Structure formats: structure tokens, C-alpha cells
N, C-alpha and C positions, 0 to 999 in steps of 0.2 A: 273718071279718074280724079279723086279728088283733090283738094289743094297740097296735102301734105305730100301725096303719092307724086304729084306732077313736080313739088319742090326739090324730094328727092330725087328724079330721075334728073331733075336739070343739073343739083348739084355732081353726083354720078358721072352725069357727060361731061361736063366741066373737068373735072377730075382726070377721068380718063383721055382727053381730049387737048387740057391746056392745063394739067398738073395743079390746078387752083378750085378752090371751091367758090360758093356763094357769097362765105364771109371773107373772103380773100379779094375777091372780084370787085367787093362794095356793091353789092346790089340789096337795096333796101325792100324790106317787106311790100311797100306800096308797089313797088315795081313787079314785084315778083304777083304778086293779086291782080295789077291790071292786068297783065298779059296771060295769067290762067284764067281771070272774067270774059278776056275777048276770046277765049277758045283757041290759043296759038299752041299747037304741040312744042316739047319740052327743047325740040332740037330746033324747031323755026325759032322761038325765042333766044337760043344760042347764035343763030346763023346770025340775025339781026347784030345782038351782043357782040361778035366777036367783029362782024364788021365795022359798027361803029366805033369800037376802039381799036381797030386793028389788031388784032389778036393773033399772034403766030401760033400754031399746031405745036403741039408736044412730037417730037418724032423720037420712036423709041428705038434705043439702042440694043444691039443681042446683047441677052440677057448673060449674067457671067459665066454661067452653065454651057451657052452655046458657045462663047468664045472660047473657052476654055477645052471642046470638045473639036473646035476649029482650027486649034494651037496644036505643034508639036509637044508631046507630053515631056516635061521636063525629068521624067526618070527615064527616059530613052536616051539621053545624051552620052555619046560616047567619050571617055577622058581624052587627052590630047594625044598624039602619038609620041612615042618614046616616054611616057608615063609611069 
């Protein structure tokens, strides 16, 4: 994997797991280059980075579509008695 592919994989994993990208995290180009040259996988680099900076994984909530499917349909409400 070339450096551009490796960096893109790191960025994609960060966005998926922590909802931040490389730039948001303040990871500099030299740090990326060093870990890429050392043969670290993107996942191993991120494991180290997350532990060092005590990152908390983003927990995905059910999507709006899923939440709507699980809730009572607003159109099925009955009018109040005597209305």
C-alpha cells in the first residue's frame, strides 16, 4: 500500500470510529510518514493514537429511518373520545 492509500485508510477509519479526520486530530505529515515507513497498519496506528489521546469511540445511534420504523405511526392516532 502506498503512502496516499495508507493515509486515506487512516482518515477513513478515524472518521468512522471517532467522527474526526486526520486534520481534525492534528496529526502532522511527519507522524503519518514515520508510521507508514515503519510498516504499521492504519488500524495499528489508530489504536496507538486513540490510546495516547484517550479517544472515545463514536457510538452510532439508530438512524432516523430506523427510529421512525420503531415508533408508533403518527397517522394511526385515534381522536380523543367524545371528539
